[in-house]
C-alpha positions in Angstrom: 0.0 0.0 0.0 1.3 3.4 -1.0 -0.3 6.8 -0.8 1.0 10.4 -1.1 -0.2 14.0 -1.1 1.4 17.4 -1.5 2.7 19.1 1.6 0.8 22.3 2.4 3.7 23.6 4.7 6.9 22.7 2.9 7.1 24.1 -0.7 7.5 21.4 -3.3 7.5 18.6 -0.8 5.3 15.5 -0.9 4.0 13.5 2.1 3.8 9.8 1.6 3.2 6.5 3.4 4.2 3.0 2.4 3.2 -0.3 4.1 4.0 -3.8 2.8 6.8 -5.6 1.0 7.8 -5.3 -2.6 8.3 -2.3 -4.9 11.3 -0.4 -6.0 12.3 3.2 -5.4 13.5 4.8 -8.7 15.8 7.9 -9.1 13.9 11.1 -9.0 16.5 13.7 -7.8 14.8 14.0 -4.4 15.9 13.3 -0.8 13.5 12.1 1.9 13.0 12.4 5.6 11.7 9.1 7.0 10.1 7.9 10.2 10.0 4.1 10.8 10.1 2.0 13.9 10.4 5.1 16.1 13.5 6.4 14.3 14.2 9.3 12.0 16.2 8.5 8.9 17.3 10.2 5.6 17.1 8.7 2.2 19.7 10.3 -0.1 19.5 10.8 -3.9 19.5 7.6 -5.9 21.4 6.9 -9.1 19.7 3.6 -9.7 16.8 1.4 -8.4 16.6 0.8 -4.7 14.4 -1.9 -3.0 11.5 -0.1 -1.3 11.6 -0.6 2.5 15.3 -1.6 2.6 16.5 0.7 5.4 19.2 -0.3 7.9 17.6 -1.1 11.3 14.0 -0.8 10.1 11.6 -3.7 9.6 11.5 -4.8 5.9 8.4 -3.6 4.2 7.6 -0.8 6.7 5.4 0.8 7.6 7.2 3.9 6.6 6.1 7.5 6.7 8.1 10.1 4.6 8.5 13.6 3.5 10.0 13.8 0.0 11.9 17.1 -0.5 12.1 18.7 -3.9 15.4 18.3 -5.7 18.1 20.7 -4.4 16.2 21.7 -1.2 17.3 19.1 1.3 21.0 20.1 1.9 20.2 23.5 3.4 17.7 21.8 5.7 19.9 18.9 6.7 23.2 20.8 6.7 24.9 18.1 4.6 25.9 18.1 1.0 23.7 15.8 -1.1 26.6 13.9 -2.6 27.6 12.6 0.9 24.2 10.8 1.0 24.1 9.6 -2.6 22.6 6.0 -2.8 22.4 5.8 1.0 19.8 5.5 3.8 21.2 6.8 7.1 20.0 7.5 10.6 19.4 11.2 11.2 21.4 10.8 14.4 24.4 10.3 12.2 24.0 13.9 10.9 22.5 15.8 13.9 23.2 15.5 17.6 21.8 12.3 19.0 19.9 13.8 21.9 18.1 16.3 19.5 17.2 13.5 17.1 15.8 11.3 19.9 13.6 14.2 21.0 12.4 14.9 17.5 11.7 11.2 16.9 9.5 11.1 20.0 7.7 14.2 18.9 7.2 12.9 15.4 5.8 9.6 16.8 3.4 11.4 19.0 1.4 12.6 16.0 -1.5 10.5 14.9 0.0 10.6 11.4 3.8 10.8 11.7 3.9 12.6 8.3 2.5 15.6 10.1 5.4 15.4 12.5 7.9 15.2 9.6 6.3 18.2 8.0 6.5 20.2 11.1 10.1 19.2 11.7 11.1 20.3 8.2 9.1 23.6 8.5 10.8 24.5 11.8 14.2 23.5 10.5 13.8 25.5 7.3 12.9 28.6 9.4 16.2 28.3 11.3 18.4 27.4 8.3 19.4 29.3 5.3 17.5 29.1 2.0 18.4 26.5 -0.6 21.1 27.4 -3.1 19.4 29.6 -5.7 21.7 28.1 -8.3 19.9 24.8 -7.7 16.5 26.2 -8.6 18.0 27.7 -11.8 19.6 24.4 -12.8 16.4 22.4 -12.1 14.3 24.9 -14.1 16.8 25.0 -17.0 17.1 21.3 -17.3 13.3 20.9 -17.2 13.1 23.5 -19.9 15.5 21.6 -22.2 18.4 24.0 -21.8 22.0 22.7 -22.2 24.4 22.6 -19.2 26.6 25.2 -20.9 23.7 27.5 -21.4 22.6 27.1 -17.8 26.1 27.7 -16.5 26.2 31.0 -18.5 22.8 32.0 -17.2 23.9 31.7 -13.6 27.4 33.2 -14.2 29.4 30.1 -13.4 31.8 27.9 -15.3 30.8 24.3 -16.1 33.1 22.9 -13.4 31.8 25.3 -10.8 28.3 24.4 -11.8 29.1 20.7 -11.5 30.4 21.2 -7.9 27.4 23.2 -6.9 25.1 20.6 -8.4 26.9 17.8 -6.5 26.3 19.7 -3.2 22.6 20.4 -4.1 21.5 17.3 -5.9 24.0 14.6 -5.2 25.2 14.4 -8.8 26.2 16.7 -11.6 23.7 18.5 -13.9 23.9 16.1 -16.7 23.0 13.2 -14.5 20.2 15.2 -12.9 18.9 16.0 -16.4 18.8 12.2 -17.2 16.9 11.6 -13.9 14.4 14.4 -14.5 13.8 13.2 -18.1 13.4 9.6 -16.9 10.6 10.8 -14.5 8.8 12.6 -17.3 9.1 9.5 -19.5 7.8 7.1 -16.8 4.8 9.3 -16.2 3.8 9.0 -19.8 4.7 5.2 -20.0 2.5 4.6 -16.9 -0.4 6.3 -18.7 0.0 3.8 -21.6 1.6 6.2 -24.1 3.4 4.3 -26.8 7.2 4.2 -26.4 7.9 6.0 -29.7 5.6 8.9 -28.6 7.3 9.0 -25.2 10.7 9.2 -26.8 9.7 12.1 -29.0 7.8 14.0 -26.2 10.6 14.0 -23.7 13.5 14.5 -26.0 15.2 11.1 -26.5 16.9 10.6 -29.8 14.6 7.7 -30.6 12.8 4.7 -29.0 16.1 2.8 -28.7 17.6 5.6 -26.7 14.6 5.7 -24.4 15.0 1.9 -23.8 18.7 2.2 -23.0 18.1 5.1 -20.5 15.2 3.4 -18.8 17.1 0.2 -18.4 20.2 2.0 -17.1 18.4 4.0 -14.5 15.6 1.6 -13.4 17.0 -1.9 -14.2 13.9 -2.7 -16.3 12.6 -2.2 -19.8 10.1 0.6 -20.6 7.4 -2.1 -21.1 7.9 -3.3 -17.5 6.6 0.2 -16.3 3.6 0.2 -18.6 0.1 -0.5 -17.4 -1.3 -4.0 -18.2 -3.1 -4.2 -21.5 -6.8 -3.6 -21.4 -9.4 -0.9 -21.6 -7.8 1.2 -18.9 -4.5 1.6 -20.7 -4.0 5.2 -21.8 -7.0 6.4 -19.7 
């Protein structure tokens, strides 16, 4: 079972809950605050598929409650560069003082829905920390708009190497990898609606259907068809 809803208090964030074995977390450029088994954890940005519910010290399959933070926004809140958490799930006590994390975990668990506690934690932390790197927002918007890395670097007044370093801190990987991940997410959204692969490739900017297939396999470990809805009247609805 999985459900999610937008956060009304944390801009760009999504509140979610997962309960039960199975499933795979795919790269999306995001980082998550998690509450599971009375503990607060952090899921770093992924570069490939990760088994859902596979978190050190947590019961396999959950339940898990989470706050998914928009790409580039988590490092300011956590006080840790994103690349240090790439492809990792860690206890928040490894990043913040243990006594503070224990207090926050108890407070989060006292909510009827722990997602509300995660949301309040992030809102309060954001009020005490600095804003996200403004370059991160420009990179994200530029990539989603189809702009090249060189053009984005010029737009923000940085060299490509400087932009790469800033992107590692903000997203966990460089702008070209982030662009692949964001394009993957756009492609998967269409595939899951039943859009034919050739149309998906054209719509999101892959060179052709073969290019789409290579990228989906590289980042998810599965073919595009494995992400499509089962055949039937509902496909494409």
